[in-house]
Gaussian input, Z-matrix of N, CA and C with variables (Angstrom, degrees):
# hf/3-21g

backbone

0 1
 N
 C     1     B1
 C     2     B2     1     A1
 N     3     B3     2     A2     1     D1
 C     4     B4     3     A3     2     D2
 C     5     B5     4     A4     3     D3
 N     6     B6     5     A5     4     D4
 C     7     B7     6     A6     5     D5
 C     8     B8     7     A7     6     D6
 N     9     B9     8     A8     7     D7
 C    10    B10     9     A9     8     D8
 C    11    B11    10    A10     9     D9
 N    12    B12    11    A11    10    D10
 C    13    B13    12    A12    11    D11
 C    14    B14    13    A13    12    D12
 N    15    B15    14    A14    13    D13
 C    16    B16    15    A15    14    D14
 C    17    B17    16    A16    15    D15
 N    18    B18    17    A17    16    D16
 C    19    B19    18    A18    17    D17
 C    20    B20    19    A19    18    D18
 N    21    B21    20    A20    19    D19
 C    22    B22    21    A21    20    D20
 C    23    B23    22    A22    21    D21
 N    24    B24    23    A23    22    D22
 C    25    B25    24    A24    23    D23
 C    26    B26    25    A25    24    D24
 N    27    B27    26    A26    25    D25
 C    28    B28    27    A27    26    D26
 C    29    B29    28    A28    27    D27
 N    30    B30    29    A29    28    D28
 C    31    B31    30    A30    29    D29
 C    32    B32    31    A31    30    D30
 N    33    B33    32    A32    31    D31
 C    34    B34    33    A33    32    D32
 C    35    B35    34    A34    33    D33
 N    36    B36    35    A35    34    D34
 C    37    B37    36    A36    35    D35
 C    38    B38    37    A37    36    D36
 N    39    B39    38    A38    37    D37
 C    40    B40    39    A39    38    D38
 C    41    B41    40    A40    39    D39
 N    42    B42    41    A41    40    D40
 C    43    B43    42    A42    41    D41
 C    44    B44    43    A43    42    D42
 N    45    B45    44    A44    43    D43
 C    46    B46    45    A45    44    D44
 C    47    B47    46    A46    45    D45
 N    48    B48    47    A47    46    D46
 C    49    B49    48    A48    47    D47
 C    50    B50    49    A49    48    D48
 N    51    B51    50    A50    49    D49
 C    52    B52    51    A51    50    D50
 C    53    B53    52    A52    51    D51
 N    54    B54    53    A53    52    D52
 C    55    B55    54    A54    53    D53
 C    56    B56    55    A55    54    D54
 N    57    B57    56    A56    55    D55
 C    58    B58    57    A57    56    D56
 C    59    B59    58    A58    57    D57
 N    60    B60    59    A59    58    D58
 C    61    B61    60    A60    59    D59
 C    62    B62    61    A61    60    D60
 N    63    B63    62    A62    61    D61
 C    64    B64    63    A63    62    D62
 C    65    B65    64    A64    63    D63
 N    66    B66    65    A65    64    D64
 C    67    B67    66    A66    65    D65
 C    68    B68    67    A67    66    D66
 N    69    B69    68    A68    67    D67
 C    70    B70    69    A69    68    D68
 C    71    B71    70    A70    69    D69
 N    72    B72    71    A71    70    D70
 C    73    B73    72    A72    71    D71
 C    74    B74    73    A73    72    D72
 N    75    B75    74    A74    73    D73
 C    76    B76    75    A75    74    D74
 C    77    B77    76    A76    75    D75
 N    78    B78    77    A77    76    D76
 C    79    B79    78    A78    77    D77
 C    80    B80    79    A79    78    D78
 N    81    B81    80    A80    79    D79
 C    82    B82    81    A81    80    D80
 C    83    B83    82    A82    81    D81
 N    84    B84    83    A83    82    D82
 C    85    B85    84    A84    83    D83
 C    86    B86    85    A85    84    D84
 N    87    B87    86    A86    85    D85
 C    88    B88    87    A87    86    D86
 C    89    B89    88    A88    87    D87
 N    90    B90    89    A89    88    D88
 C    91    B91    90    A90    89    D89
 C    92    B92    91    A91    90    D90
 N    93    B93    92    A92    91    D91
 C    94    B94    93    A93    92    D92
 C    95    B95    94    A94    93    D93
 N    96    B96    95    A95    94    D94
 C    97    B97    96    A96    95    D95
 C    98    B98    97    A97    96    D96
 N    99    B99    98    A98    97    D97
 C   100   B100    99    A99    98    D98
 C   101   B101   100   A100    99    D99
 N   102   B102   101   A101   100   D100
 C   103   B103   102   A102   101   D101
 C   104   B104   103   A103   102   D102
 N   105   B105   104   A104   103   D103
 C   106   B106   105   A105   104   D104
 C   107   B107   106   A106   105   D105
 N   108   B108   107   A107   106   D106
 C   109   B109   108   A108   107   D107
 C   110   B110   109   A109   108   D108
 N   111   B111   110   A110   109   D109
 C   112   B112   111   A111   110   D110
 C   113   B113   112   A112   111   D111
 N   114   B114   113   A113   112   D112
 C   115   B115   114   A114   113   D113
 C   116   B116   115   A115   114   D114
 N   117   B117   116   A116   115   D115
 C   118   B118   117   A117   116   D116
 C   119   B119   118   A118   117   D117
 N   120   B120   119   A119   118   D118
 C   121   B121   120   A120   119   D119
 C   122   B122   121   A121   120   D120
 N   123   B123   122   A122   121   D121
 C   124   B124   123   A123   122   D122
 C   125   B125   124   A124   123   D123
 N   126   B126   125   A125   124   D124
 C   127   B127   126   A126   125   D125
 C   128   B128   127   A127   126   D126
 N   129   B129   128   A128   127   D127
 C   130   B130   129   A129   128   D128
 C   131   B131   130   A130   129   D129
 N   132   B132   131   A131   130   D130
 C   133   B133   132   A132   131   D131
 C   134   B134   133   A133   132   D132
 N   135   B135   134   A134   133   D133
 C   136   B136   135   A135   134   D134
 C   137   B137   136   A136   135   D135
 N   138   B138   137   A137   136   D136
 C   139   B139   138   A138   137   D137
 C   140   B140   139   A139   138   D138
 N   141   B141   140   A140   139   D139
 C   142   B142   141   A141   140   D140
 C   143   B143   142   A142   141   D141
 N   144   B144   143   A143   142   D142
 C   145   B145   144   A144   143   D143
 C   146   B146   145   A145   144   D144
 N   147   B147   146   A146   145   D145
 C   148   B148   147   A147   146   D146
 C   149   B149   148   A148   147   D147
 N   150   B150   149   A149   148   D148
 C   151   B151   150   A150   149   D149
 C   152   B152   151   A151   150   D150
 N   153   B153   152   A152   151   D151
 C   154   B154   153   A153   152   D152
 C   155   B155   154   A154   153   D153
 N   156   B156   155   A155   154   D154
 C   157   B157   156   A156   155   D155
 C   158   B158   157   A157   156   D156
 N   159   B159   158   A158   157   D157
 C   160   B160   159   A159   158   D158
 C   161   B161   160   A160   159   D159
 N   162   B162   161   A161   160   D160
 C   163   B163   162   A162   161   D161
 C   164   B164   163   A163   162   D162
 N   165   B165   164   A164   163   D163
 C   166   B166   165   A165   164   D164
 C   167   B167   166   A166   165   D165
 N   168   B168   167   A167   166   D166
 C   169   B169   168   A168   167   D167
 C   170   B170   169   A169   168   D168
 N   171   B171   170   A170   169   D169
 C   172   B172   171   A171   170   D170
 C   173   B173   172   A172   171   D171
 N   174   B174   173   A173   172   D172
 C   175   B175   174   A174   173   D173
 C   176   B176   175   A175   174   D174
 N   177   B177   176   A176   175   D175
 C   178   B178   177   A177   176   D176
 C   179   B179   178   A178   177   D177
 N   180   B180   179   A179   178   D178
 C   181   B181   180   A180   179   D179
 C   182   B182   181   A181   180   D180
 N   183   B183   182   A182   181   D181
 C   184   B184   183   A183   182   D182
 C   185   B185   184   A184   183   D183
 N   186   B186   185   A185   184   D184
 C   187   B187   186   A186   185   D185
 C   188   B188   187   A187   186   D186
 N   189   B189   188   A188   187   D187
 C   190   B190   189   A189   188   D188
 C   191   B191   190   A190   189   D189
 N   192   B192   191   A191   190   D190
 C   193   B193   192   A192   191   D191
 C   194   B194   193   A193   192   D192
 N   195   B195   194   A194   193   D193
 C   196   B196   195   A195   194   D194
 C   197   B197   196   A196   195   D195
 N   198   B198   197   A197   196   D196
 C   199   B199   198   A198   197   D197
 C   200   B200   199   A199   198   D198
 N   201   B201   200   A200   199   D199
 C   202   B202   201   A201   200   D200
 C   203   B203   202   A202   201   D201
 N   204   B204   203   A203   202   D202
 C   205   B205   204   A204   203   D203
 C   206   B206   205   A205   204   D204
 N   207   B207   206   A206   205   D205
 C   208   B208   207   A207   206   D206
 C   209   B209   208   A208   207   D207
 N   210   B210   209   A209   208   D208
 C   211   B211   210   A210   209   D209
 C   212   B212   211   A211   210   D210
 N   213   B213   212   A212   211   D211
 C   214   B214   213   A213   212   D212
 C   215   B215   214   A214   213   D213
 N   216   B216   215   A215   214   D214
 C   217   B217   216   A216   215   D215
 C   218   B218   217   A217   216   D216
 N   219   B219   218   A218   217   D217
 C   220   B220   219   A219   218   D218
 C   221   B221   220   A220   219   D219
 N   222   B222   221   A221   220   D220
 C   223   B223   222   A222   221   D221
 C   224   B224   223   A223   222   D222

   B1=1.4277
   B2=1.4848
   B3=1.3232
   B4=1.5586
   B5=1.4863
   B6=1.3703
   B7=1.3428
   B8=1.5747
   B9=1.2083
   B10=1.4963
   B11=1.3897
   B12=1.2836
   B13=1.4450
   B14=1.4238
   B15=1.2981
   B16=1.4370
   B17=1.4623
   B18=1.3637
   B19=1.4708
   B20=1.5027
   B21=1.3657
   B22=1.3685
   B23=1.5517
   B24=1.4372
   B25=1.4529
   B26=1.5643
   B27=1.3397
   B28=1.4587
   B29=1.5202
   B30=1.3374
   B31=1.4673
   B32=1.4996
   B33=1.3291
   B34=1.5365
   B35=1.4725
   B36=1.3287
   B37=1.4603
   B38=1.5917
   B39=1.1904
   B40=1.4358
   B41=1.4788
   B42=1.3416
   B43=1.4063
   B44=1.5600
   B45=1.3846
   B46=1.3642
   B47=1.5539
   B48=1.3340
   B49=1.5301
   B50=1.4633
   B51=1.3512
   B52=1.4186
   B53=1.5762
   B54=1.3917
   B55=1.4642
   B56=1.5380
   B57=1.4050
   B58=1.4824
   B59=1.5657
   B60=1.2772
   B61=1.4633
   B62=1.5023
   B63=1.3563
   B64=1.4211
   B65=1.5217
   B66=1.3435
   B67=1.5018
   B68=1.5118
   B69=1.3541
   B70=1.6083
   B71=1.4586
   B72=1.3373
   B73=1.5343
   B74=1.5214
   B75=1.2482
   B76=1.5103
   B77=1.5435
   B78=1.2888
   B79=1.4595
   B80=1.5998
   B81=1.3777
   B82=1.4567
   B83=1.4214
   B84=1.4172
   B85=1.3865
   B86=1.5203
   B87=1.3550
   B88=1.4735
   B89=1.5161
   B90=1.3968
   B91=1.4916
   B92=1.4716
   B93=1.2792
   B94=1.4403
   B95=1.5968
   B96=1.2952
   B97=1.5030
   B98=1.4458
   B99=1.3641
   B100=1.4494
   B101=1.5940
   B102=1.2625
   B103=1.4626
   B104=1.5593
   B105=1.3859
   B106=1.4931
   B107=1.5511
   B108=1.3052
   B109=1.4823
   B110=1.6692
   B111=1.2835
   B112=1.5353
   B113=1.5339
   B114=1.3327
   B115=1.4650
   B116=1.5676
   B117=1.2945
   B118=1.4272
   B119=1.5080
   B120=1.3945
   B121=1.4364
   B122=1.4075
   B123=1.2626
   B124=1.4775
   B125=1.5256
   B126=1.3843
   B127=1.4981
   B128=1.4928
   B129=1.2977
   B130=1.4276
   B131=1.4555
   B132=1.2949
   B133=1.4985
   B134=1.6133
   B135=1.3447
   B136=1.5016
   B137=1.4787
   B138=1.3491
   B139=1.5070
   B140=1.4595
   B141=1.2757
   B142=1.4318
   B143=1.4865
   B144=1.2724
   B145=1.5585
   B146=1.4913
   B147=1.2207
   B148=1.5073
   B149=1.5334
   B150=1.3461
   B151=1.4388
   B152=1.4957
   B153=1.2882
   B154=1.4972
   B155=1.5005
   B156=1.3296
   B157=1.3912
   B158=1.5814
   B159=1.3110
   B160=1.5238
   B161=1.5696
   B162=1.3590
   B163=1.5132
   B164=1.4978
   B165=1.2834
   B166=1.4898
   B167=1.5634
   B168=1.3071
   B169=1.5172
   B170=1.4945
   B171=1.3148
   B172=1.4681
   B173=1.4867
   B174=1.3484
   B175=1.4102
   B176=1.5277
   B177=1.2668
   B178=1.4319
   B179=1.4675
   B180=1.2953
   B181=1.4532
   B182=1.5952
   B183=1.2790
   B184=1.4600
   B185=1.5390
   B186=1.2945
   B187=1.4698
   B188=1.4884
   B189=1.2838
   B190=1.4980
   B191=1.5941
   B192=1.2796
   B193=1.5363
   B194=1.5786
   B195=1.3720
   B196=1.4783
   B197=1.5955
   B198=1.3139
   B199=1.5244
   B200=1.5789
   B201=1.3217
   B202=1.4164
   B203=1.5734
   B204=1.2648
   B205=1.5397
   B206=1.4360
   B207=1.2929
   B208=1.4731
   B209=1.5000
   B210=1.3148
   B211=1.4494
   B212=1.4670
   B213=1.3609
   B214=1.4419
   B215=1.5267
   B216=1.3006
   B217=1.4612
   B218=1.4332
   B219=1.3713
   B220=1.5603
   B221=1.4178
   B222=1.3897
   B223=1.4812
   B224=1.4097
   A1=109.25
   A2=111.77
   A3=116.31
   A4=107.02
   A5=117.11
   A6=126.65
   A7=108.74
   A8=115.50
   A9=125.79
   A10=115.33
   A11=128.45
   A12=127.30
   A13=113.61
   A14=123.12
   A15=125.87
   A16=110.68
   A17=120.87
   A18=123.30
   A19=115.66
   A20=115.57
   A21=115.73
   A22=117.77
   A23=111.66
   A24=115.61
   A25=110.88
   A26=114.57
   A27=115.05
   A28=109.14
   A29=115.47
   A30=121.00
   A31=108.58
   A32=116.75
   A33=119.37
   A34=107.64
   A35=119.48
   A36=121.50
   A37=106.74
   A38=123.48
   A39=119.01
   A40=114.72
   A41=117.38
   A42=119.69
   A43=109.49
   A44=119.28
   A45=125.33
   A46=112.78
   A47=111.91
   A48=116.52
   A49=105.44
   A50=125.93
   A51=125.15
   A52=112.17
   A53=112.64
   A54=116.31
   A55=111.35
   A56=115.12
   A57=119.13
   A58=111.56
   A59=119.17
   A60=121.20
   A61=114.50
   A62=117.21
   A63=121.83
   A64=109.25
   A65=113.99
   A66=120.26
   A67=103.05
   A68=109.58
   A69=114.22
   A70=114.15
   A71=114.72
   A72=115.47
   A73=112.35
   A74=120.96
   A75=123.31
   A76=105.97
   A77=119.24
   A78=124.27
   A79=112.02
   A80=113.12
   A81=120.25
   A82=109.53
   A83=119.92
   A84=126.34
   A85=112.96
   A86=115.71
   A87=119.82
   A88=114.03
   A89=117.42
   A90=118.17
   A91=110.71
   A92=117.56
   A93=121.31
   A94=117.45
   A95=110.93
   A96=122.81
   A97=117.45
   A98=116.32
   A99=120.66
   A100=103.86
   A101=118.30
   A102=117.84
   A103=110.74
   A104=116.05
   A105=122.03
   A106=104.36
   A107=118.49
   A108=121.82
   A109=108.77
   A110=108.83
   A111=113.51
   A112=107.49
   A113=120.98
   A114=122.30
   A115=111.96
   A116=116.11
   A117=122.41
   A118=119.81
   A119=115.82
   A120=123.29
   A121=113.24
   A122=119.17
   A123=120.93
   A124=109.48
   A125=114.14
   A126=115.25
   A127=109.74
   A128=120.59
   A129=121.99
   A130=116.79
   A131=109.57
   A132=114.30
   A133=110.95
   A134=112.48
   A135=116.48
   A136=110.49
   A137=117.84
   A138=121.17
   A139=107.33
   A140=125.01
   A141=126.45
   A142=114.59
   A143=122.45
   A144=119.88
   A145=112.33
   A146=118.65
   A147=119.19
   A148=110.63
   A149=114.95
   A150=120.46
   A151=112.63
   A152=118.52
   A153=123.66
   A154=110.75
   A155=122.52
   A156=124.16
   A157=113.97
   A158=112.96
   A159=118.61
   A160=108.83
   A161=108.89
   A162=114.57
   A163=111.32
   A164=119.74
   A165=123.97
   A166=109.15
   A167=115.93
   A168=116.22
   A169=106.90
   A170=121.05
   A171=121.35
   A172=107.15
   A173=123.14
   A174=121.69
   A175=114.04
   A176=117.50
   A177=118.48
   A178=112.34
   A179=119.67
   A180=122.40
   A181=108.67
   A182=113.75
   A183=116.15
   A184=113.25
   A185=114.51
   A186=117.44
   A187=112.65
   A188=118.27
   A189=118.63
   A190=110.79
   A191=111.99
   A192=115.81
   A193=105.68
   A194=112.68
   A195=114.95
   A196=109.95
   A197=115.23
   A198=118.59
   A199=113.01
   A200=113.37
   A201=119.55
   A202=105.85
   A203=113.97
   A204=121.45
   A205=111.32
   A206=119.72
   A207=123.70
   A208=108.88
   A209=116.82
   A210=118.73
   A211=107.32
   A212=116.08
   A213=124.53
   A214=109.07
   A215=112.40
   A216=118.32
   A217=110.50
   A218=112.82
   A219=114.39
   A220=107.22
   A221=114.64
   A222=122.81
   A223=111.83
   D1=139.94
   D2=-176.52
   D3=-90.14
   D4=156.10
   D5=175.34
   D6=-63.55
   D7=-42.75
   D8=174.65
   D9=-104.54
   D10=83.40
   D11=-171.90
   D12=-73.76
   D13=-18.79
   D14=-178.32
   D15=-88.75
   D16=120.01
   D17=179.08
   D18=-58.67
   D19=-34.96
   D20=-178.63
   D21=-65.26
   D22=-32.08
   D23=175.05
   D24=-68.68
   D25=-31.22
   D26=-177.98
   D27=-71.35
   D28=-41.05
   D29=179.66
   D30=-59.12
   D31=-48.63
   D32=-176.72
   D33=-60.45
   D34=-47.11
   D35=-177.59
   D36=-64.59
   D37=-38.12
   D38=177.71
   D39=-66.74
   D40=-34.81
   D41=-176.82
   D42=-70.92
   D43=-35.76
   D44=173.72
   D45=-63.32
   D46=-36.23
   D47=-177.67
   D48=-75.14
   D49=-34.44
   D50=174.63
   D51=-62.54
   D52=-44.97
   D53=-178.60
   D54=-66.32
   D55=-37.88
   D56=177.17
   D57=-64.20
   D58=-23.48
   D59=-177.94
   D60=-83.02
   D61=-8.16
   D62=175.98
   D63=-84.46
   D64=144.93
   D65=-178.61
   D66=-61.03
   D67=139.68
   D68=178.77
   D69=-79.97
   D70=-16.39
   D71=165.32
   D72=-59.75
   D73=-34.83
   D74=-179.19
   D75=-64.17
   D76=-41.33
   D77=-179.47
   D78=-60.23
   D79=-34.86
   D80=175.82
   D81=-69.39
   D82=-42.22
   D83=176.76
   D84=-63.46
   D85=-42.18
   D86=173.11
   D87=-64.75
   D88=-37.33
   D89=174.65
   D90=-62.36
   D91=-34.85
   D92=-177.78
   D93=-74.80
   D94=-8.67
   D95=179.09
   D96=82.97
   D97=20.00
   D98=-174.56
   D99=-95.13
   D100=89.65
   D101=-173.17
   D102=-86.04
   D103=-22.76
   D104=-175.89
   D105=-67.77
   D106=-42.60
   D107=-177.58
   D108=-66.99
   D109=-35.53
   D110=179.71
   D111=-67.28
   D112=-46.14
   D113=-177.45
   D114=-65.40
   D115=-35.38
   D116=179.74
   D117=-77.56
   D118=-8.22
   D119=-177.75
   D120=-65.21
   D121=120.42
   D122=-174.28
   D123=-72.79
   D124=-38.79
   D125=-174.89
   D126=-66.75
   D127=-35.93
   D128=174.15
   D129=-63.11
   D130=-43.06
   D131=-175.33
   D132=-68.87
   D133=-36.77
   D134=177.56
   D135=-69.13
   D136=-37.39
   D137=-179.58
   D138=-67.38
   D139=-53.77
   D140=173.68
   D141=-57.33
   D142=-35.93
   D143=173.68
   D144=-70.68
   D145=-34.62
   D146=176.40
   D147=-66.84
   D148=-44.91
   D149=178.69
   D150=-66.08
   D151=-40.05
   D152=177.78
   D153=-68.52
   D154=-43.18
   D155=176.32
   D156=-64.38
   D157=-39.90
   D158=176.82
   D159=-61.35
   D160=-47.59
   D161=-179.10
   D162=-59.16
   D163=-41.71
   D164=177.80
   D165=-61.11
   D166=-45.19
   D167=-178.42
   D168=-65.20
   D169=-44.00
   D170=-174.07
   D171=-65.09
   D172=-45.29
   D173=176.35
   D174=-60.35
   D175=-37.78
   D176=178.41
   D177=-69.65
   D178=-33.96
   D179=178.31
   D180=-71.20
   D181=-41.14
   D182=-175.32
   D183=-74.32
   D184=-24.02
   D185=-179.52
   D186=-100.34
   D187=-5.96
   D188=-178.94
   D189=-76.39
   D190=156.39
   D191=-174.42
   D192=-80.76
   D193=91.62
   D194=179.02
   D195=-98.96
   D196=21.84
   D197=179.47
   D198=-93.96
   D199=16.32
   D200=-179.21
   D201=-70.18
   D202=133.98
   D203=177.22
   D204=-66.29
   D205=134.19
   D206=174.79
   D207=-84.37
   D208=144.86
   D209=179.24
   D210=-72.06
   D211=134.40
   D212=179.67
   D213=-80.14
   D214=119.62
   D215=176.36
   D216=-91.87
   D217=120.45
   D218=179.64
   D219=-110.89
   D220=145.26
   D221=-179.41
   D222=-74.97

């Protein structure tokens, strides 16, 4: 049994964790309306690329058919 059994709560917490991982100076830039600087920021692009690729790997592993029976090794 999970501590957080409701998937919606887990998704909301994950979203806030991703937002908290972004440099707060970028939020100030976004608040000022400078979207070009935000799009060109290398740190943000790498952070989102790592998060996105990790997310794709996790989804692939969770949805793959892992119910294949293992061969029983007998002594």
